[in-house]
N, C-alpha and C positions, 0 to 999 in steps of 0.2 A: 790488270793483274790476271794471270792465268794459273791454272792448277793442273799438275800432272800427278796421277796416282801411280798405279803399277805399269801403265802404258797401254793405251787402247785407242783405236780410231786411226784409220789409214790416212786421214787428212792431216794428222798432227795438230789438232786444234789447240793443244796446250802450249804450242810454240808460236809466238807472234813477235813481229818486229816492234820494238819500242815498248815492250811489256815486261814486267817482272814475272818470272815463273816460280811458283811455289812447288817444290819437288818433294813428294811424300814417300819416295821410294825406300826410305829407311824405316818407315812405320810398317813392320812386317809381322806384328804379333797376331796369333790366332788362338783364341781361347774358347773351348767348348763348355757349355753348361754341364753340370753333373749328370743330368739325365740324357745328354747328347742331343737334345731337341732344338738347341739354339747355339749359334757360334758368333763370337765377336771378332771382327776381322779388321786389321789395320788398314788405313787408307792407301798404303803403298804396296799391298799384297797383289800377287798374281794368283790366278785360280788354282794353279798347282799347289800353292801353299795351303789351300783349304781342302782340295779334293782328296789328297792323299790321306790325311788324318780322318776325314769324313768317311772314306771308304773302309777304314779300319773299324768304324762303328756302324757299318751297313747304312750309311747316310749319304744323301746327295743334296745338292742345291741345283736347281735348273740354271745352267750357265750357258756359255757359248760353246765353241768347238775346239779351242786350243788352250793348253794349260798355261801358256805364258801370257795370256790376255789379262790386263789389269782388272781387278775387282771393281774399283770405284767407277772407272769410265764405262765399263759394260753395264753395270747396274743402273747408273744415273741416266743412261739412254734407253733403258728397258731391259735388254739382255735376252737374246733368243738363241736356241740351239737344239740339240737332239731331244731334250726333255720338255720342250715348250708345249707340245701338244698334250703331254701327259700331266704336267705340273704347272704350266703357265710360264710367265716371264721371270727373269731373275728379280726384277723390281717387285713382283707380286710376293716374293718371299722376304722382302726387306721389312723388318719390324721397327727399326729405329736407327738413328745415326747421331754421332757427335759432330756438330758443325760449328766452325768458327765463322761468325757473321761479319759483315762489312764494318760494323761499328766496333769490332774487336772483342765482342763478348762471345762466349762459348755456350751453346745450347744443346741439350739432349732433345732431339726431335723424335716424337713418337705419336701414337694416336691420341694419347691423353694430353700431352703437353703442347703439341702444335700440329694438329691434323692437316692444316693447310700447307705448311712447308713439307710435311711428309708426303702429301699428295704430289707436290711438285717434284720431289726427289725421286719418286717412283716413275721415272720415264723421261723426264725433261729437266733434270736437276743439275746440269753441269755448271751453271753460272749464278748460283745463289749463295755460295760460300765454300768453305774448305771442309770436306767430310774427312775428318781424321780417323774415324772408325765407323763401321757399319755392323748392325746386328741382323742376322738372318735366321729364319726358320729352317731347320734341317729336316728333310723328308726321309723316311725309311724306305730303302729300296735295295733288297738283297737279290733281286732278280738279275740273272745274267742278260747280256745284250747279244742278240743274234744279228750280225751284219752281213748283208747279202749285196753283191755287186756284179754287174754285167756290163760289158762294152759291146756296142752294136756298130755296124758299118755305116758309112755315109748314106747309103740307100735307105736305111731304116729311120733316119732322123725325123722325117715328117710323120711317119707311122707311129713312132714312139710318143712324140709330142701330142698328137691327136688322141691317142689312147690314154695318155696320162691325164689330160684335162677332164676326162669323164670318170676315170677310175679313182683318182686321188681323193675325191670328195667322200668316198665310202671307207676310207682307212679307219681302223680303230685308233683310239687315243694313244695306245702304246706303240704305234708305228709312225715313223716319219720317213718319207721317201723323197729323194732328190733326183732331178734330171740335170745333167751337165752336158753342154755342147763344147767340144774342144778339139784341137788338133793333137792327135796322138804323137808324142815326141819320138824321135828316132832311138832313144835309149830305153824303150819299153820292150824288152825281149819276150815278154809273156803273151804278146799278141802277134798274129801272123805278120810277116814282114811286109806284105802288100798293103796292110792297113796302117802302117806307121807313116807319119807325116801326112795323114789324110784327116779329113773331118770325121769325127766319130761322135757317138752319143753314149753317155755313161748313166746308168741307173744305180743308185745306192739306196738301200733301205736299212733302217735302224729300228729293230724291234725289241722291246723289253719283255721278254718271255722266252718260251722254249722254241727250239728249232722247228718243231712240228707246227706250232701255232704260227710262227713267222712265215713258214713256207705256205701254209694255207692262206694267209693274209696277202701274200705278195705274188703268188704264182701267176695270176692273171696279167699283171703288168709286165713281169719278167718274160712271159711267153708271148707277148704282143708281137715280137719279131724274133728272128734267129740271131743269137749273140755270136760274137767271135771269141769271147772269153768270159768266163764266169768264175766266181769264187764266193764262198761263204765261211764265216768263222764266228764261233761263240767266244765272247770275251767279257771281262768285267767293265763296268761303266768307266772306272778310273783309267783303265787301259785304253778305252776308246778315246777318252779326252786327251790322251797324249799321242794318239796314232799319227796325227798330221803335223806335229810340232815343227819338225824339220822343214816341211814344205812351206810353212808360214814363218820362216826364219827372218831375223832382222836383216837390214841392209838390202832388201828387195823392194823395188818401187811398186806401189799399188795405186791404181786410179779406178774408182768404182762409180757406177751409175745405177743405184738401186731404185726400184719402183714396185709398188703394189699393183696388181692387175685384177680388175673386177671380173674379167673374162679372158679367154684366149681364143678369139675367133680365127677362122682360117687365114684371114688377111694378116693377123699378127704372127701366125706361124710362118707364113711366107716371108714376112719382113725379118723375122729372127734368122731364118735359114739364109736369106740373101746376105745379111750383114755378117753372119759367121763365116760365110764364104769369102768375105773381103778381109778377114783377119790377117794382119801382117805375119809372116812366118817366124814368130819368136817362140822358142820352146822353153817356157818356165813352168811347165806343168809338174804336178806331183810325181814323185819317183816311187812311192810305196805301192805295193800290190793292193793292200786294203787301204783305200784312201777315201773316206766318206765325203770329202770335199776337195777333189782335185782342182788345182788352179786352172782356170778355164776362161773361155770367152763369155759364156752365158750360163746362168744357173736359174733353175726354176724349182720351187717347192710349194706344196699346198699347206696352208696354215691351219686354221680351224682347231678342233679339239678343245682342250681346257682354255687355251688362249681366247677363244671367241665366246666362252661362256661367262666370263667375268664382265660385269657391266662396264661399258665403254668409259663413262665418266668417273669410275671409281678410282682410277689412277690417271696420271698425266701421259702415260704411254700412248703413242700416236694413234694407232688404228688396230682394232681387234677383229673386224668383220670382213674386210676385203680378202677374198679367198687365196689369191696367189701372191707369192713374193718372188721377185726376179732381181737379178743383179748382172749387169754388164761389167766385165772385169778386164782391165789392161794391167799386166804384170810383167816386170822387167828388172833385170839386174844390170844391164848395160845402158847407161844414160843415152847413148846414141839411138836406142830404140824408142825413147820416150815420145818424140814428136809424132811419129807415125801412129803409135798406139793410142795416144791421147786424141788425135784427130779421128781415128777409127771409133773410139768409144763415144766421143761427142756426136759423131754422125749417126751411130747406132741409136743413141739415146734420143736424138731429135726425130728419127724415123719412128720410134716407139712411143713418142710422147702422147699421141692421141689415145693410147690405150691405158695410160697411167692413171692411178688413183691414189695419190699420196706415196709415201716412202718410209723406210725404216731409217730414222735419223742417224743411228750409230754407223751406218754403212756409207754415209755421204763422204765424198772426197773434196767437195768444194764448199766455200762459205755459204751459210744459209742466212739471207736477209729476212726481214719480217714477212715479205710476201711468200718466200719459200717456207718459212715457219708455219704460216697459215695453211699452206698446202699439206704439210706434214701432219700437223696437229688438229686442223680444223679451227674455225673461227672461235667457237665457244671455249675450247681448251686454250688456244693461243691468247685470247683476251684475258682469261683468268691467270695465265702464267705471267702476262705483262703486268697485271695489277700486283701480283705477288712480288715481281721483280722491283716494282716501284716501292713496295712496302719494306722489303728486306735489303735492297741494294739500290737506293735512289740515285747514287752517284755513279753507278755502273763500275764499281771497283773490280768486280769479278766479270771477266769478259771471256766468251767462248765463241769462236767463229763458226762453230757447228750450229748455233742457234742464237740469233740476235733478237732479244726481247725488248730492246729499247725502241719504242714506237714514236717518239717525238724528238 
């Protein structure tokens, strides 16, 4: 049996041959406490259901980057996005959940009633039961968001990557900055024509604070090379969360190869550039001018901040200390493009494997066997998760191909 919440995970782990899928998409209730500090969310909600009413209360929950991402799937795999460095993962704000267990009973899982299962739900909880509702802490955040973006030519890619690996570790918690390598599509009229259909590098920073503070925090990296296009905009957090919805629309194929990187040596930089140059000419990149996460070949961002300050074993979330997160992305709407893109992504991933140190489980596109699970979560967490799986679901009623916890 598999469980589908609001819809999350590019691998489609809730859909499996020969399995019954429990679809929670009708469970869309959202109820805030009287003081606005907590919110009860139905298991079928997407984040847009929560973020809009939260914004009316000057509240936020650290979530992903798209409003139509499912609440349950994101949370149970950890949940990272623009606010992670400032407020931690989505799972860190999970206070409790109503769970239907394998024996048919329903349990309220919180710190007092069942701290072990709550620990598992906070980052590796996709196959312990059916989470029909989740209770979150709501954080106060009335600060506007200053988003800054610049695109640089092919010749600046190496310079930008090398500058970023040194600069990124000094970011304040209120700042998250991304580097994307991609082919500029032919339909981007805002960049000079000679740079369209060429390899470019994009930097996007998301700063929770004033434009002045954001500029002071980001000038160094944005001035590391001469851009071919720049733009900055102040917006509300809820507006930012909807900014890229159309670019991550349904019925577009995604194949991702995520990995944490302990370092970014020169040899890794050269490998990244070489494989981006091999990218098949498929143009599925984002169309919006302010696009914090354009669909691309390679994404890099520095983690740290509040994420790394919480004790590693406090939740089941995979890895809090490895500094860099990377993701190789093959994206397509034409099925005929799939074979070449998947071959490219697999080859890129194989070439980068010697630099990898774990991965963010929610981003995986292929099934995770127990060996992969150990690489993602580490032996200590994986063994604890396997023991909990035996306790709560010994017959493996709930199965999820994103994380196989059955060890025998």
